[in-house]
Biopython code that builds the backbone (N, CA, C, O; Angstrom):
import numpy as np
from Bio.PDB.StructureBuilder import StructureBuilder

atoms = [
    (1, "UNK", "N", (0.848, -1.176, 0.000)),
    (1, "UNK", "CA", (0.000, 0.000, 0.000)),
    (1, "UNK", "C", (0.890, 1.235, 0.000)),
    (1, "UNK", "O", (1.804, 1.343, 0.817)),
    (2, "UNK", "N", (0.631, 2.149, -0.896)),
    (2, "UNK", "CA", (1.372, 3.410, -0.922)),
    (2, "UNK", "C", (0.948, 4.258, 0.264)),
    (2, "UNK", "O", (-0.231, 4.275, 0.618)),
    (3, "UNK", "N", (1.888, 4.964, 0.884)),
    (3, "UNK", "CA", (1.569, 5.759, 2.060)),
    (3, "UNK", "C", (2.371, 7.053, 2.045)),
    (3, "UNK", "O", (3.446, 7.117, 1.450)),
    (4, "UNK", "N", (1.845, 8.082, 2.702)),
    (4, "UNK", "CA", (2.529, 9.363, 2.801)),
    (4, "UNK", "C", (2.630, 9.780, 4.254)),
    (4, "UNK", "O", (1.682, 9.603, 5.020)),
    (5, "UNK", "N", (3.767, 10.330, 4.640)),
    (5, "UNK", "CA", (3.972, 10.811, 5.999)),
    (5, "UNK", "C", (3.385, 12.211, 6.149)),
    (5, "UNK", "O", (3.173, 12.925, 5.168)),
    (6, "UNK", "N", (3.133, 12.576, 7.376)),
    (6, "UNK", "CA", (2.514, 13.861, 7.674)),
    (6, "UNK", "C", (3.386, 15.034, 7.246)),
    (6, "UNK", "O", (4.581, 15.071, 7.542)),
    (7, "UNK", "N", (2.787, 15.983, 6.553)),
    (7, "UNK", "CA", (3.405, 17.247, 6.178)),
    (7, "UNK", "C", (4.698, 17.086, 5.375)),
    (7, "UNK", "O", (5.517, 18.004, 5.338)),
    (8, "UNK", "N", (4.887, 15.949, 4.743)),
    (8, "UNK", "CA", (6.004, 15.717, 3.834)),
    (8, "UNK", "C", (5.368, 15.195, 2.565)),
    (8, "UNK", "O", (5.554, 14.038, 2.187)),
    (9, "UNK", "N", (4.609, 16.069, 1.907)),
    (9, "UNK", "CA", (3.666, 15.565, 0.928)),
    (9, "UNK", "C", (4.117, 15.744, -0.505)),
    (9, "UNK", "O", (4.262, 16.862, -0.998)),
    (10, "UNK", "N", (4.335, 14.621, -1.159)),
    (10, "UNK", "CA", (4.470, 14.572, -2.608)),
    (10, "UNK", "C", (3.508, 13.478, -3.040)),
    (10, "UNK", "O", (3.702, 12.310, -2.704)),
    (11, "UNK", "N", (2.495, 13.842, -3.768)),
    (11, "UNK", "CA", (1.441, 12.888, -4.110)),
    (11, "UNK", "C", (1.997, 11.752, -4.967)),
    (11, "UNK", "O", (2.626, 11.999, -5.995)),
    (12, "UNK", "N", (1.761, 10.492, -4.538)),
    (12, "UNK", "CA", (2.193, 9.358, -5.350)),
    (12, "UNK", "C", (1.242, 9.151, -6.525)),
    (12, "UNK", "O", (0.120, 9.657, -6.528)),
    (13, "UNK", "N", (1.703, 8.408, -7.512)),
    (13, "UNK", "CA", (0.806, 8.020, -8.601)),
    (13, "UNK", "C", (-0.209, 7.036, -8.036)),
    (13, "UNK", "O", (0.128, 6.213, -7.185)),
    (14, "UNK", "N", (-1.434, 7.119, -8.501)),
    (14, "UNK", "CA", (-2.456, 6.201, -8.018)),
    (14, "UNK", "C", (-2.196, 4.819, -8.600)),
    (14, "UNK", "O", (-2.069, 4.671, -9.816)),
    (15, "UNK", "N", (-2.117, 3.814, -7.747)),
    (15, "UNK", "CA", (-1.897, 2.436, -8.184)),
    (15, "UNK", "C", (-3.222, 1.826, -8.619)),
    (15, "UNK", "O", (-4.266, 2.107, -8.029)),
    (16, "UNK", "N", (-3.179, 0.996, -9.646)),
    (16, "UNK", "CA", (-4.394, 0.361, -10.149)),
    (16, "UNK", "C", (-4.731, -0.883, -9.341)),
    (16, "UNK", "O", (-5.907, -1.197, -9.158)),
    (17, "UNK", "N", (-3.725, -1.593, -8.858)),
    (17, "UNK", "CA", (-3.969, -2.887, -8.224)),
    (17, "UNK", "C", (-3.920, -2.874, -6.698)),
    (17, "UNK", "O", (-4.071, -3.923, -6.072)),
    (18, "UNK", "N", (-3.714, -1.719, -6.097)),
    (18, "UNK", "CA", (-3.718, -1.634, -4.634)),
    (18, "UNK", "C", (-4.131, -0.232, -4.198)),
    (18, "UNK", "O", (-4.020, 0.715, -4.977)),
    (19, "UNK", "N", (-4.605, -0.090, -2.963)),
    (19, "UNK", "CA", (-5.035, 1.233, -2.489)),
    (19, "UNK", "C", (-3.864, 2.207, -2.375)),
    (19, "UNK", "O", (-2.753, 1.815, -2.020)),
    (20, "UNK", "N", (-4.121, 3.457, -2.673)),
    (20, "UNK", "CA", (-3.170, 4.531, -2.421)),
    (20, "UNK", "C", (-3.646, 5.229, -1.160)),
    (20, "UNK", "O", (-4.790, 5.678, -1.079)),
    (21, "UNK", "N", (-2.759, 5.318, -0.175)),
    (21, "UNK", "CA", (-3.144, 5.782, 1.157)),
    (21, "UNK", "C", (-2.495, 7.129, 1.459)),
    (21, "UNK", "O", (-1.299, 7.319, 1.238)),
    (22, "UNK", "N", (-3.295, 8.054, 1.965)),
    (22, "UNK", "CA", (-2.835, 9.357, 2.439)),
    (22, "UNK", "C", (-3.175, 9.409, 3.922)),
    (22, "UNK", "O", (-4.342, 9.276, 4.290)),
    (23, "UNK", "N", (-2.174, 9.601, 4.781)),
    (23, "UNK", "CA", (-2.425, 9.558, 6.220)),
    (23, "UNK", "C", (-1.545, 10.580, 6.932)),
    (23, "UNK", "O", (-0.399, 10.818, 6.552)),
    (24, "UNK", "N", (-2.116, 11.172, 7.974)),
    (24, "UNK", "CA", (-1.352, 12.041, 8.864)),
    (24, "UNK", "C", (-1.583, 11.557, 10.291)),
    (24, "UNK", "O", (-2.721, 11.349, 10.713)),
    (25, "UNK", "N", (-0.498, 11.382, 11.022)),
    (25, "UNK", "CA", (-0.539, 11.074, 12.450)),
    (25, "UNK", "C", (-0.029, 12.311, 13.178)),
    (25, "UNK", "O", (1.051, 12.812, 12.864)),
    (26, "UNK", "N", (-0.789, 12.804, 14.143)),
    (26, "UNK", "CA", (-0.391, 14.039, 14.825)),
    (26, "UNK", "C", (0.486, 13.809, 16.041)),
    (26, "UNK", "O", (1.076, 14.758, 16.557)),
    (27, "UNK", "N", (0.588, 12.587, 16.506)),
    (27, "UNK", "CA", (1.479, 12.268, 17.621)),
    (27, "UNK", "C", (2.207, 10.978, 17.278)),
    (27, "UNK", "O", (1.889, 10.319, 16.289)),
    (28, "UNK", "N", (3.183, 10.625, 18.099)),
    (28, "UNK", "CA", (3.884, 9.364, 17.883)),
    (28, "UNK", "C", (3.266, 8.234, 18.710)),
    (28, "UNK", "O", (3.832, 7.144, 18.788)),
    (29, "UNK", "N", (2.115, 8.488, 19.324)),
    (29, "UNK", "CA", (1.433, 7.462, 20.108)),
    (29, "UNK", "C", (0.783, 6.444, 19.180)),
    (29, "UNK", "O", (0.328, 6.787, 18.089)),
    (30, "UNK", "N", (0.743, 5.200, 19.619)),
    (30, "UNK", "CA", (0.213, 4.118, 18.798)),
    (30, "UNK", "C", (-1.228, 4.375, 18.378)),
    (30, "UNK", "O", (-1.577, 4.158, 17.217)),
    (31, "UNK", "N", (-2.058, 4.826, 19.286)),
    (31, "UNK", "CA", (-3.466, 5.086, 18.973)),
    (31, "UNK", "C", (-3.779, 6.575, 19.076)),
    (31, "UNK", "O", (-4.844, 6.953, 19.563)),
    (32, "UNK", "N", (-2.870, 7.411, 18.626)),
    (32, "UNK", "CA", (-3.057, 8.854, 18.684)),
    (32, "UNK", "C", (-3.958, 9.349, 17.566)),
    (32, "UNK", "O", (-4.429, 8.559, 16.748)),
    (33, "UNK", "N", (-4.201, 10.648, 17.528)),
    (33, "UNK", "CA", (-5.085, 11.215, 16.507)),
    (33, "UNK", "C", (-4.500, 11.055, 15.105)),
    (33, "UNK", "O", (-3.309, 11.269, 14.881)),
    (34, "UNK", "N", (-5.357, 10.677, 14.182)),
    (34, "UNK", "CA", (-4.935, 10.517, 12.793)),
    (34, "UNK", "C", (-6.095, 10.833, 11.865)),
    (34, "UNK", "O", (-7.254, 10.876, 12.277)),
    (35, "UNK", "N", (-5.758, 11.051, 10.612)),
    (35, "UNK", "CA", (-6.737, 11.233, 9.552)),
    (35, "UNK", "C", (-6.196, 10.474, 8.345)),
    (35, "UNK", "O", (-5.005, 10.547, 8.042)),
    (36, "UNK", "N", (-7.078, 9.742, 7.656)),
    (36, "UNK", "CA", (-6.626, 8.880, 6.569)),
    (36, "UNK", "C", (-7.622, 8.883, 5.417)),
    (36, "UNK", "O", (-8.835, 8.860, 5.623)),
    (37, "UNK", "N", (-7.088, 8.913, 4.210)),
    (37, "UNK", "CA", (-7.882, 8.786, 2.986)),
    (37, "UNK", "C", (-7.212, 7.713, 2.134)),
    (37, "UNK", "O", (-6.000, 7.755, 1.925)),
    (38, "UNK", "N", (-7.986, 6.760, 1.645)),
    (38, "UNK", "CA", (-7.481, 5.741, 0.727)),
    (38, "UNK", "C", (-8.317, 5.794, -0.549)),
    (38, "UNK", "O", (-9.527, 6.012, -0.504)),
    (39, "UNK", "N", (-7.657, 5.593, -1.679)),
    (39, "UNK", "CA", (-8.329, 5.579, -2.977)),
    (39, "UNK", "C", (-7.915, 4.300, -3.697)),
    (39, "UNK", "O", (-6.734, 3.953, -3.725)),
    (40, "UNK", "N", (-8.885, 3.602, -4.276)),
    (40, "UNK", "CA", (-8.606, 2.333, -4.942)),
    (40, "UNK", "C", (-9.512, 2.164, -6.156)),
    (40, "UNK", "O", (-10.652, 2.627, -6.160)),
    (41, "UNK", "N", (-8.994, 1.495, -7.189)),
    (41, "UNK", "CA", (-9.790, 1.274, -8.390)),
    (41, "UNK", "C", (-10.739, 0.092, -8.190)),
    (41, "UNK", "O", (-10.345, -0.956, -7.677)),
    (42, "UNK", "N", (-11.997, 0.280, -8.603)),
    (42, "UNK", "CA", (-12.997, -0.789, -8.573)),
    (42, "UNK", "C", (-12.799, -1.721, -9.766)),
    (42, "UNK", "O", (-12.033, -1.419, -10.682)),
    (43, "UNK", "N", (-13.497, -2.853, -9.745)),
    (43, "UNK", "CA", (-13.423, -3.813, -10.850)),
    (43, "UNK", "C", (-13.924, -3.225, -12.165)),
    (43, "UNK", "O", (-13.468, -3.626, -13.236)),
    (44, "UNK", "N", (-14.856, -2.278, -12.092)),
    (44, "UNK", "CA", (-15.402, -1.671, -13.318)),
    (44, "UNK", "C", (-14.606, -0.441, -13.778)),
    (44, "UNK", "O", (-15.081, 0.336, -14.607)),
    (45, "UNK", "N", (-13.409, -0.274, -13.242)),
    (45, "UNK", "CA", (-12.475, 0.804, -13.587)),
    (45, "UNK", "C", (-12.891, 2.178, -13.069)),
    (45, "UNK", "O", (-12.264, 3.178, -13.418)),
    (46, "UNK", "N", (-13.924, 2.247, -12.251)),
    (46, "UNK", "CA", (-14.207, 3.486, -11.532)),
    (46, "UNK", "C", (-13.345, 3.467, -10.273)),
    (46, "UNK", "O", (-12.635, 2.495, -10.016)),
    (47, "UNK", "N", (-13.407, 4.535, -9.495)),
    (47, "UNK", "CA", (-12.556, 4.650, -8.311)),
    (47, "UNK", "C", (-13.402, 4.798, -7.054)),
    (47, "UNK", "O", (-14.451, 5.442, -7.073)),
    (48, "UNK", "N", (-12.942, 4.202, -5.971)),
    (48, "UNK", "CA", (-13.639, 4.256, -4.684)),
    (48, "UNK", "C", (-12.740, 4.930, -3.652)),
    (48, "UNK", "O", (-11.521, 5.000, -3.814)),
    (49, "UNK", "N", (-13.372, 5.423, -2.587)),
    (49, "UNK", "CA", (-12.623, 6.056, -1.501)),
    (49, "UNK", "C", (-12.943, 5.358, -0.190)),
    (49, "UNK", "O", (-13.977, 4.706, -0.049)),
    (50, "UNK", "N", (-12.038, 5.508, 0.759)),
    (50, "UNK", "CA", (-12.256, 5.051, 2.129)),
    (50, "UNK", "C", (-11.679, 6.132, 3.020)),
    (50, "UNK", "O", (-10.555, 6.582, 2.800)),
    (51, "UNK", "N", (-12.430, 6.553, 4.019)),
    (51, "UNK", "CA", (-11.973, 7.617, 4.903)),
    (51, "UNK", "C", (-12.029, 7.144, 6.342)),
    (51, "UNK", "O", (-12.853, 6.303, 6.703)),
    (52, "UNK", "N", (-11.147, 7.692, 7.156)),
    (52, "UNK", "CA", (-11.150, 7.359, 8.569)),
    (52, "UNK", "C", (-10.413, 8.423, 9.362)),
    (52, "UNK", "O", (-9.511, 9.083, 8.848)),
    (53, "UNK", "N", (-10.799, 8.582, 10.603)),
    (53, "UNK", "CA", (-10.090, 9.499, 11.487)),
    (53, "UNK", "C", (-10.365, 9.127, 12.931)),
    (53, "UNK", "O", (-11.326, 8.420, 13.236)),
    (54, "UNK", "N", (-9.503, 9.615, 13.813)),
    (54, "UNK", "CA", (-9.682, 9.453, 15.251)),
    (54, "UNK", "C", (-9.155, 10.710, 15.916)),
    (54, "UNK", "O", (-7.983, 11.056, 15.771)),
    (55, "UNK", "N", (-10.025, 11.390, 16.644)),
    (55, "UNK", "CA", (-9.648, 12.559, 17.431)),
    (55, "UNK", "C", (-10.374, 12.431, 18.756)),
    (55, "UNK", "O", (-11.604, 12.466, 18.802)),
    (56, "UNK", "N", (-9.626, 12.284, 19.822)),
    (56, "UNK", "CA", (-10.235, 12.159, 21.139)),
    (56, "UNK", "C", (-11.291, 11.065, 21.109)),
    (56, "UNK", "O", (-10.978, 9.925, 20.763)),
    (57, "UNK", "N", (-12.520, 11.377, 21.457)),
    (57, "UNK", "CA", (-13.581, 10.368, 21.444)),
    (57, "UNK", "C", (-14.244, 10.248, 20.075)),
    (57, "UNK", "O", (-15.016, 9.316, 19.851)),
    (58, "UNK", "N", (-13.961, 11.166, 19.157)),
    (58, "UNK", "CA", (-14.580, 11.122, 17.831)),
    (58, "UNK", "C", (-13.753, 10.229, 16.918)),
    (58, "UNK", "O", (-12.523, 10.241, 16.971)),
    (59, "UNK", "N", (-14.426, 9.468, 16.093)),
    (59, "UNK", "CA", (-13.717, 8.648, 15.130)),
    (59, "UNK", "C", (-14.680, 7.995, 14.169)),
    (59, "UNK", "O", (-15.873, 7.879, 14.446)),
    (60, "UNK", "N", (-14.157, 7.572, 13.044)),
    (60, "UNK", "CA", (-14.957, 6.846, 12.077)),
    (60, "UNK", "C", (-14.030, 6.137, 11.111)),
    (60, "UNK", "O", (-12.847, 6.463, 11.011)),
    (61, "UNK", "N", (-14.564, 5.193, 10.422)),
    (61, "UNK", "CA", (-13.840, 4.452, 9.401)),
    (61, "UNK", "C", (-14.825, 3.518, 8.729)),
    (61, "UNK", "O", (-15.960, 3.378, 9.186)),
    (62, "UNK", "N", (-14.414, 2.892, 7.675)),
    (62, "UNK", "CA", (-15.332, 1.994, 7.000)),
    (62, "UNK", "C", (-14.728, 1.415, 5.744)),
    (62, "UNK", "O", (-13.534, 1.573, 5.491)),
    (63, "UNK", "N", (-15.547, 0.744, 4.956)),
    (63, "UNK", "CA", (-15.064, 0.101, 3.733)),
    (63, "UNK", "C", (-14.925, 1.105, 2.588)),
    (63, "UNK", "O", (-15.338, 2.259, 2.702)),
    (64, "UNK", "N", (-14.342, 0.648, 1.496)),
    (64, "UNK", "CA", (-14.294, 1.458, 0.281)),
    (64, "UNK", "C", (-15.706, 1.599, -0.267)),
    (64, "UNK", "O", (-16.497, 0.657, -0.221)),
    (65, "UNK", "N", (-16.016, 2.784, -0.787)),
    (65, "UNK", "CA", (-17.332, 3.003, -1.385)),
    (65, "UNK", "C", (-17.234, 4.082, -2.448)),
    (65, "UNK", "O", (-16.288, 4.870, -2.465)),
    (66, "UNK", "N", (-18.212, 4.111, -3.329)),
    (66, "UNK", "CA", (-18.280, 5.125, -4.373)),
    (66, "UNK", "C", (-17.847, 4.584, -5.720)),
    (66, "UNK", "O", (-17.187, 3.548, -5.813)),
    (67, "UNK", "N", (-18.227, 5.297, -6.752)),
    (67, "UNK", "CA", (-17.862, 4.954, -8.130)),
    (67, "UNK", "C", (-17.548, 6.257, -8.853)),
    (67, "UNK", "O", (-18.375, 6.780, -9.599)),
    (68, "UNK", "N", (-16.345, 6.776, -8.625)),
    (68, "UNK", "CA", (-15.920, 8.045, -9.211)),
    (68, "UNK", "C", (-15.212, 7.792, -10.536)),
    (68, "UNK", "O", (-14.550, 6.768, -10.707)),
    (69, "UNK", "N", (-15.348, 8.709, -11.456)),
    (69, "UNK", "CA", (-14.763, 8.570, -12.791)),
    (69, "UNK", "C", (-13.238, 8.476, -12.722)),
    (69, "UNK", "O", (-12.630, 7.679, -13.437)),
    (70, "UNK", "N", (-12.623, 9.288, -11.862)),
    (70, "UNK", "CA", (-11.162, 9.299, -11.748)),
    (70, "UNK", "C", (-10.742, 9.162, -10.287)),
    (70, "UNK", "O", (-11.538, 9.371, -9.371)),
    (71, "UNK", "N", (-9.482, 8.809, -10.091)),
    (71, "UNK", "CA", (-8.928, 8.742, -8.739)),
    (71, "UNK", "C", (-8.918, 10.128, -8.107)),
    (71, "UNK", "O", (-9.177, 10.271, -6.912)),
    (72, "UNK", "N", (-8.622, 11.141, -8.902)),
    (72, "UNK", "CA", (-8.623, 12.522, -8.401)),
    (72, "UNK", "C", (-10.005, 12.920, -7.889)),
    (72, "UNK", "O", (-10.118, 13.598, -6.868)),
    (73, "UNK", "N", (-11.045, 12.505, -8.589)),
    (73, "UNK", "CA", (-12.412, 12.836, -8.159)),
    (73, "UNK", "C", (-12.730, 12.168, -6.825)),
    (73, "UNK", "O", (-13.368, 12.775, -5.965)),
    (74, "UNK", "N", (-12.291, 10.928, -6.647)),
    (74, "UNK", "CA", (-12.512, 10.231, -5.372)),
    (74, "UNK", "C", (-11.758, 10.927, -4.249)),
    (74, "UNK", "O", (-12.298, 11.115, -3.159)),
    (75, "UNK", "N", (-10.508, 11.312, -4.510)),
    (75, "UNK", "CA", (-9.707, 12.014, -3.513)),
    (75, "UNK", "C", (-10.328, 13.363, -3.170)),
    (75, "UNK", "O", (-10.428, 13.715, -1.994)),
    (76, "UNK", "N", (-10.742, 14.115, -4.170)),
    (76, "UNK", "CA", (-11.367, 15.418, -3.927)),
    (76, "UNK", "C", (-12.643, 15.285, -3.107)),
    (76, "UNK", "O", (-12.917, 16.125, -2.250)),
    (77, "UNK", "N", (-13.419, 14.247, -3.358)),
    (77, "UNK", "CA", (-14.645, 14.021, -2.600)),
    (77, "UNK", "C", (-14.332, 13.745, -1.130)),
    (77, "UNK", "O", (-15.014, 14.258, -0.243)),
    (78, "UNK", "N", (-13.312, 12.942, -0.872)),
    (78, "UNK", "CA", (-12.925, 12.633, 0.507)),
    (78, "UNK", "C", (-12.400, 13.876, 1.217)),
    (78, "UNK", "O", (-12.743, 14.124, 2.373)),
    (79, "UNK", "N", (-11.576, 14.651, 0.535)),
    (79, "UNK", "CA", (-11.038, 15.882, 1.118)),
    (79, "UNK", "C", (-12.171, 16.844, 1.449)),
    (79, "UNK", "O", (-12.187, 17.442, 2.525)),
    (80, "UNK", "N", (-13.108, 16.994, 0.538)),
    (80, "UNK", "CA", (-14.236, 17.904, 0.771)),
    (80, "UNK", "C", (-15.098, 17.435, 1.944)),
    (80, "UNK", "O", (-15.565, 18.251, 2.738)),
    (81, "UNK", "N", (-15.307, 16.126, 2.051)),
    (81, "UNK", "CA", (-16.074, 15.593, 3.181)),
    (81, "UNK", "C", (-15.403, 15.982, 4.495)),
    (81, "UNK", "O", (-16.056, 16.509, 5.396)),
    (82, "UNK", "N", (-14.099, 15.722, 4.604)),
    (82, "UNK", "CA", (-13.383, 16.047, 5.837)),
    (82, "UNK", "C", (-13.371, 17.547, 6.088)),
    (82, "UNK", "O", (-13.579, 17.993, 7.217)),
    (83, "UNK", "N", (-13.132, 18.318, 5.050)),
    (83, "UNK", "CA", (-13.066, 19.775, 5.222)),
    (83, "UNK", "C", (-14.382, 20.304, 5.802)),
    (83, "UNK", "O", (-14.371, 21.091, 6.748)),
    (84, "UNK", "N", (-15.497, 19.880, 5.242)),
    (84, "UNK", "CA", (-16.800, 20.340, 5.738)),
    (84, "UNK", "C", (-17.066, 19.837, 7.153)),
    (84, "UNK", "O", (-17.539, 20.593, 8.001)),
    (85, "UNK", "N", (-16.768, 18.582, 7.409)),
    (85, "UNK", "CA", (-17.026, 17.993, 8.721)),
    (85, "UNK", "C", (-16.184, 18.655, 9.809)),
    (85, "UNK", "O", (-16.708, 19.034, 10.856)),
    (86, "UNK", "N", (-14.876, 18.797, 9.563)),
    (86, "UNK", "CA", (-13.995, 19.387, 10.567)),
    (86, "UNK", "C", (-14.290, 20.866, 10.768)),
    (86, "UNK", "O", (-14.248, 21.352, 11.898)),
    (87, "UNK", "N", (-14.587, 21.587, 9.697)),
    (87, "UNK", "CA", (-14.898, 23.010, 9.832)),
    (87, "UNK", "C", (-16.198, 23.204, 10.599)),
    (87, "UNK", "O", (-16.304, 24.119, 11.416)),
    (88, "UNK", "N", (-17.182, 22.358, 10.345)),
    (88, "UNK", "CA", (-18.456, 22.432, 11.069)),
    (88, "UNK", "C", (-18.227, 22.198, 12.567)),
    (88, "UNK", "O", (-18.831, 22.872, 13.401)),
    (89, "UNK", "N", (-17.361, 21.251, 12.905)),
    (89, "UNK", "CA", (-17.052, 20.983, 14.310)),
    (89, "UNK", "C", (-16.361, 22.181, 14.947)),
    (89, "UNK", "O", (-16.686, 22.556, 16.074)),
    (90, "UNK", "N", (-15.413, 22.785, 14.238)),
    (90, "UNK", "CA", (-14.717, 23.958, 14.775)),
    (90, "UNK", "C", (-15.646, 25.153, 14.942)),
    (90, "UNK", "O", (-15.500, 25.924, 15.890)),
    (91, "UNK", "N", (-16.600, 25.312, 14.029)),
    (91, "UNK", "CA", (-17.508, 26.458, 14.062)),
    (91, "UNK", "C", (-18.612, 26.334, 15.105)),
    (91, "UNK", "O", (-19.290, 27.317, 15.405)),
    (92, "UNK", "N", (-18.798, 25.157, 15.653)),
    (92, "UNK", "CA", (-19.890, 24.923, 16.592)),
    (92, "UNK", "C", (-19.496, 25.418, 17.985)),
    (92, "UNK", "O", (-18.636, 24.809, 18.621)),
    (93, "UNK", "N", (-20.100, 26.505, 18.476)),
    (93, "UNK", "CA", (-19.740, 27.024, 19.794)),
    (93, "UNK", "C", (-20.165, 26.098, 20.929)),
    (93, "UNK", "O", (-19.648, 26.214, 22.040)),
    (94, "UNK", "N", (-21.084, 25.195, 20.674)),
    (94, "UNK", "CA", (-21.549, 24.268, 21.702)),
    (94, "UNK", "C", (-20.769, 22.954, 21.686)),
    (94, "UNK", "O", (-21.074, 22.027, 22.437)),
    (95, "UNK", "N", (-19.768, 22.890, 20.825)),
    (95, "UNK", "CA", (-18.991, 21.661, 20.706)),
    (95, "UNK", "C", (-18.294, 21.353, 22.026)),
    (95, "UNK", "O", (-17.850, 22.259, 22.732)),
    (96, "UNK", "N", (-18.204, 20.087, 22.346)),
    (96, "UNK", "CA", (-17.572, 19.675, 23.596)),
    (96, "UNK", "C", (-16.089, 19.362, 23.395)),
    (96, "UNK", "O", (-15.464, 18.749, 24.260)),
    (97, "UNK", "N", (-15.527, 19.775, 22.265)),
    (97, "UNK", "CA", (-14.123, 19.492, 21.981)),
    (97, "UNK", "C", (-13.219, 20.284, 22.917)),
    (97, "UNK", "O", (-13.519, 21.423, 23.274)),
    (98, "UNK", "N", (-12.115, 19.668, 23.307)),
    (98, "UNK", "CA", (-11.123, 20.374, 24.113)),
    (98, "UNK", "C", (-10.287, 21.269, 23.197)),
    (98, "UNK", "O", (-10.348, 21.156, 21.973)),
    (99, "UNK", "N", (-9.515, 22.149, 23.805)),
    (99, "UNK", "CA", (-8.632, 23.010, 23.017)),
    (99, "UNK", "C", (-7.638, 22.177, 22.216)),
    (99, "UNK", "O", (-7.310, 22.517, 21.079)),
    (100, "UNK", "N", (-7.161, 21.086, 22.809)),
    (100, "UNK", "CA", (-6.220, 20.212, 22.104)),
    (100, "UNK", "C", (-6.876, 19.575, 20.883)),
    (100, "UNK", "O", (-6.248, 19.450, 19.832)),
    (101, "UNK", "N", (-8.139, 19.172, 21.019)),
    (101, "UNK", "CA", (-8.863, 18.601, 19.880)),
    (101, "UNK", "C", (-9.030, 19.634, 18.771)),
    (101, "UNK", "O", (-8.918, 19.305, 17.590)),
    (102, "UNK", "N", (-9.296, 20.875, 19.150)),
    (102, "UNK", "CA", (-9.441, 21.932, 18.150)),
    (102, "UNK", "C", (-8.117, 22.176, 17.416)),
    (102, "UNK", "O", (-8.112, 22.428, 16.211)),
    (103, "UNK", "N", (-7.002, 22.101, 18.139)),
    (103, "UNK", "CA", (-5.686, 22.226, 17.502)),
    (103, "UNK", "C", (-5.497, 21.097, 16.495)),
    (103, "UNK", "O", (-5.022, 21.330, 15.384)),
    (104, "UNK", "N", (-5.865, 19.882, 16.876)),
    (104, "UNK", "CA", (-5.752, 18.745, 15.960)),
    (104, "UNK", "C", (-6.620, 18.948, 14.726)),
    (104, "UNK", "O", (-6.184, 18.667, 13.610)),
    (105, "UNK", "N", (-7.838, 19.431, 14.915)),
    (105, "UNK", "CA", (-8.720, 19.677, 13.771)),
    (105, "UNK", "C", (-8.121, 20.722, 12.829)),
    (105, "UNK", "O", (-8.195, 20.574, 11.609)),
    (106, "UNK", "N", (-7.530, 21.776, 13.392)),
    (106, "UNK", "CA", (-6.905, 22.803, 12.547)),
    (106, "UNK", "C", (-5.717, 22.231, 11.774)),
    (106, "UNK", "O", (-5.506, 22.575, 10.611)),
    (107, "UNK", "N", (-4.945, 21.359, 12.421)),
    (107, "UNK", "CA", (-3.816, 20.731, 11.721)),
    (107, "UNK", "C", (-4.313, 19.795, 10.628)),
    (107, "UNK", "O", (-3.711, 19.718, 9.557)),
    (108, "UNK", "N", (-5.400, 19.087, 10.887)),
    (108, "UNK", "CA", (-5.971, 18.227, 9.852)),
    (108, "UNK", "C", (-6.443, 19.063, 8.666)),
    (108, "UNK", "O", (-6.240, 18.674, 7.515)),
    (109, "UNK", "N", (-7.069, 20.202, 8.935)),
    (109, "UNK", "CA", (-7.512, 21.074, 7.845)),
    (109, "UNK", "C", (-6.319, 21.578, 7.028)),
    (109, "UNK", "O", (-6.404, 21.668, 5.803)),
    (110, "UNK", "N", (-5.219, 21.904, 7.690)),
    (110, "UNK", "CA", (-4.015, 22.333, 6.970)),
    (110, "UNK", "C", (-3.478, 21.190, 6.108)),
    (110, "UNK", "O", (-3.042, 21.413, 4.979)),
    (111, "UNK", "N", (-3.512, 19.976, 6.639)),
    (111, "UNK", "CA", (-3.059, 18.806, 5.876)),
    (111, "UNK", "C", (-3.947, 18.580, 4.659)),
    (111, "UNK", "O", (-3.451, 18.256, 3.580)),
    (112, "UNK", "N", (-5.252, 18.750, 4.825)),
    (112, "UNK", "CA", (-6.167, 18.585, 3.690)),
    (112, "UNK", "C", (-5.848, 19.578, 2.579)),
    (112, "UNK", "O", (-5.974, 19.251, 1.399)),
    (113, "UNK", "N", (-5.436, 20.792, 2.949)),
    (113, "UNK", "CA", (-5.028, 21.767, 1.936)),
    (113, "UNK", "C", (-3.828, 21.250, 1.144)),
    (113, "UNK", "O", (-3.752, 21.451, -0.068)),
    (114, "UNK", "N", (-2.882, 20.581, 1.830)),
    (114, "UNK", "CA", (-1.724, 20.013, 1.139)),
    (114, "UNK", "C", (-2.141, 18.875, 0.214)),
    (114, "UNK", "O", (-1.652, 18.780, -0.911)),
    (115, "UNK", "N", (-3.036, 18.014, 0.679)),
    (115, "UNK", "CA", (-3.482, 16.868, -0.117)),
    (115, "UNK", "C", (-4.189, 17.330, -1.377)),
    (115, "UNK", "O", (-4.040, 16.720, -2.436)),
    (116, "UNK", "N", (-4.958, 18.403, -1.270)),
    (116, "UNK", "CA", (-5.790, 18.827, -2.395)),
    (116, "UNK", "C", (-5.079, 19.759, -3.373)),
    (116, "UNK", "O", (-5.680, 20.164, -4.368)),
    (117, "UNK", "N", (-3.831, 20.107, -3.122)),
    (117, "UNK", "CA", (-3.106, 21.000, -4.043)),
    (117, "UNK", "C", (-2.738, 20.286, -5.316)),
    (117, "UNK", "O", (-2.126, 20.881, -6.203)),
]
sb = StructureBuilder()
sb.init_structure("model")
sb.init_model(0)
sb.init_chain("A")
sb.init_seg("    ")
for serial, (resi, resn, name, xyz) in enumerate(atoms, 1):
    if name == "N":
        sb.init_residue(resn, " ", resi, " ")
    sb.init_atom(name, np.array(xyz, "f"), 0.0, 1.0, " ", f" {name:<3s}", serial, name[0])
structure = sb.get_structure()
C-alpha cells in the first residue's frame, strides 16, 4: 500500500492494483489522533474512496465506497467531506471538543489543503 507521511507531501501516482493511502498522524502514540484517505480502483475501472479518522472520542472508518470517474475525483470528494465535517465541528460554539482537539482539527484542515493542491 502506498503511504505518505505527515506534512512531507508529494502525491504518489495512483496504483491500479492496490489502495493509495494518504495519512497524517499528529502524535507518535500508537493510537493517537490521525486522519486517513485511501483511494482504490474498482473492478469496473471506476474509483472508490475510504476515509477514517480518530480525534479524542470522535472517530470513524469503514469500507471502500463510491464509483468516481477518476482517482482525483474520489480524492477530492474525501477531502471535501473532511473539510466540511472538521470546519463544522470547529464552528460549533456548543462543541464539547477540548482546546487540544481543536488544535488537531486545525492541523488536519491544513493537511487537507496540502493533499488537495
